C-alpha positions in Angstrom: 3.1 -18.8 -5.1 6.3 -17.3 -6.3 9.4 -18.0 -4.1 10.0 -14.3 -3.4 6.4 -13.9 -2.2 6.9 -16.2 0.8 10.2 -14.9 2.0 10.9 -11.9 4.1 14.0 -10.1 2.9 16.8 -9.3 5.3 16.6 -5.7 6.6 18.7 -3.2 4.7 20.5 -0.5 6.8 18.5 2.7 6.7 21.4 4.7 5.3 21.3 2.7 2.1 17.5 2.4 1.7 16.0 4.3 -1.2 13.9 7.2 0.0 10.5 7.2 -1.8 7.6 9.6 -1.2 4.3 8.3 -2.7 1.4 10.7 -3.3 -2.1 9.2 -3.7 -2.7 11.6 -6.6 -1.9 15.2 -5.9 1.4 16.5 -7.5 2.2 19.5 -5.2 5.6 21.1 -5.4 6.5 20.4 -1.7 6.9 16.7 -2.5 10.2 17.6 -4.3 11.6 19.4 -1.2 11.6 16.7 1.6 14.7 14.9 0.6 13.3 11.9 -1.2 15.3 10.1 -3.9 12.2 9.4 -5.8 8.7 11.0 -6.0 5.8 8.9 -7.2 2.4 10.4 -7.9 -0.2 7.7 -8.4 -2.0 7.9 -11.7 -3.5 5.5 -14.3 -0.5 6.3 -16.5 2.2 6.0 -13.8 3.8 2.5 -14.0 5.2 2.8 -10.4 1.7 3.3 -9.0 -0.9 2.5 -11.7 -4.3 3.4 -10.2 -7.1 1.6 -11.9 -9.0 4.8 -12.0 -8.1 8.4 -11.3 -11.3 8.6 -9.2 -9.8 6.0 -6.9 -8.8 7.2 -3.4 -5.7 6.8 -1.2 -6.4 3.2 -0.2 -6.6 2.0 -3.8 -3.5 4.1 -4.7 -1.3 2.7 -2.0 -2.4 -0.9 -2.8 -1.4 -0.2 -6.4 2.0 1.1 -5.3 2.7 -2.0 -3.3 1.6 -4.5 -5.9 3.7 -2.6 -8.6 6.8 -2.4 -6.4 6.6 -5.6 -4.3 10.0 -7.0 -5.5 11.9 -3.9 -4.4 10.0 -3.1 -1.2 12.8 -4.4 1.0 15.1 -1.7 -0.5 12.8 1.2 0.3 12.0 3.7 3.0 8.5 5.0 2.1 6.5 8.0 3.0 2.8 7.6 2.0 0.9 10.9 1.7 -2.2 12.3 0.1 -0.1 14.8 -1.7 -1.5 18.2 -0.4 0.9 20.1 1.8 -1.9 21.1 4.2 -4.4 18.2 4.5 -6.9 18.4 7.4 -5.7 15.2 8.9 -1.9 15.8 8.5 0.2 16.4 11.5 1.6 19.9 11.8 5.1 20.1 10.3 4.7 17.0 8.2 7.6 18.1 5.9 10.0 18.3 8.9 8.8 14.9 10.1 9.4 13.3 6.8 12.9 14.8 6.4 13.9 13.5 9.8 12.1 10.3 9.3 14.3 9.1 6.4 17.1 8.4 8.9 14.9 6.6 11.4 13.7 3.0 11.4 10.2 1.5 11.7 6.8 3.1 11.6 5.9 6.8 11.9 2.3 8.0 11.6 2.0 11.3 9.8 -1.6 12.1 11.0 -2.8 14.4 13.8 -2.9 12.6 17.2 -6.1 14.6 18.0 -7.8 12.6 15.2 -7.7 9.4 17.2 -9.9 6.4 16.3 -10.1 2.8 17.4 -11.7 -0.1 15.6 -12.4 -3.8 16.2 -11.5 -4.9 12.7 -12.9 -8.4 13.2 -16.5 -7.2 13.5 -16.5 -5.1 10.3 -17.5 -5.7 6.7 -13.9 -4.8 5.9 -12.9 -8.1 7.5 -15.6 -10.0 5.6 -15.1 -8.4 2.2 -11.4 -7.4 2.0 -9.4 -9.6 4.4 -11.0 -13.0 4.8 -11.2 -13.7 1.0 -7.4 -13.3 0.9 -6.8 -15.3 4.0 -5.6 -12.3 5.9 -6.2 -12.4 9.7 -9.0 -10.2 11.0 -8.4 -10.8 14.7 -7.1 -7.3 15.5 -8.2 -4.2 17.4 -6.4 -1.2 16.0 -6.1 2.4 17.2 -4.9 4.9 14.7 -5.0 8.5 13.6 -7.4 9.4 10.7 -5.9 10.0 7.4 -3.8 7.4 5.5 -0.4 9.1 5.8 2.7 7.3 7.3 6.3 6.4 6.9 7.6 2.8 7.1 10.4 0.5 5.9 9.2 -1.4 2.9 10.4 -4.7 4.3 7.5 -4.6 6.8 5.0 -4.9 4.0 6.4 -8.3 3.0 4.6 -10.2 5.8 1.6 -10.1 3.4 2.1 -11.8 0.0 1.9 -10.2 -3.4 -1.1 -12.5 -4.2 -2.9 -11.2 -1.1 -2.3 -7.6 -2.0 -3.4 -8.1 -5.5 -6.6 -9.7 -4.3 -7.3 -6.8 -2.0 -6.5 -4.4 -4.8 -9.0 -6.2 -7.1 -11.7 -6.1 -4.4 -11.1 -2.4 -3.6 -11.4 -1.4 -7.2 -14.4 -3.6 -8.1 -17.1 -3.2 -5.4 -19.7 -1.1 -7.1 -22.4 -2.1 -4.6 -20.7 -3.1 -1.4 -22.6 -4.1 1.8 -23.7 -1.2 3.9 -21.1 -1.9 6.7 -18.3 -1.9 4.1 -19.0 1.6 2.9 -19.7 3.1 -0.5 -17.4 2.3 -3.4 -13.9 3.6 -3.3 -14.5 5.6 -0.1 -15.3 2.4 1.8 -12.0 0.8 1.0 -10.0 3.9 1.8 -11.6 4.1 5.2 -10.7 0.5 5.8 -7.1 1.1 4.7 -6.7 3.9 7.2 -6.6 1.1 9.9 -5.3 -1.8 7.9 -2.3 -0.1 6.4 -0.9 0.5 9.9 -0.8 -3.3 10.4 0.5 -4.1 6.9 3.4 -1.6 7.4 4.5 -3.2 10.6 3.2 -0.5 12.8 1.9 -1.0 16.4 -1.8 -1.6 17.1 -1.8 1.5 19.3 0.1 4.7 18.6 0.2 6.2 22.1 0.0 5.3 25.7 -3.6 6.6 25.8 -4.4 4.2 22.9 -2.9 1.3 24.7 -5.1 2.0 27.7 -8.2 1.9 25.3 -7.4 -1.5 24.0 
């Protein structure tokens, strides 16, 4: 393991973090208007987010971004989006939330609260096929909003090592015939990451008081 894989970088004040918006693949014009210092659209030819295939979905795209940018994650404030301005799962006013979110700390989910889902991760094929092979803990029950869109400080992602992220990226891009409980191909991994990304980003296991009552 490389030395910088094991260490958690000291937090950087939010006013000096580089603001980066990452699209899973769509390159809509609104991405340029939310106050980001850097816009990254994931693509097989994009070095900052090199998807293995342009058929890959949001889960694979965001894993590719983290593995490609792991060394600078502690310097970033990141907004992960699908890229479309009006996605069915996006919270109303997502642009306003992102603009105000640059100056805040910690985790912000950008999905609709009405799309609430809870999952016992430890009982899923995601745990068996994605997490356990990389020695990532599965003992978590998570409540989230559907749709992998969120804001977070990059330093939160460093609790998982680069080697573990790369292992998950390999798995999520190589399962042509996954077990039924894992889901089909790229889609199965992206469904998994809707829940797992919240934990990787340092978010809470429950996003609201109603969620906490369900745990």
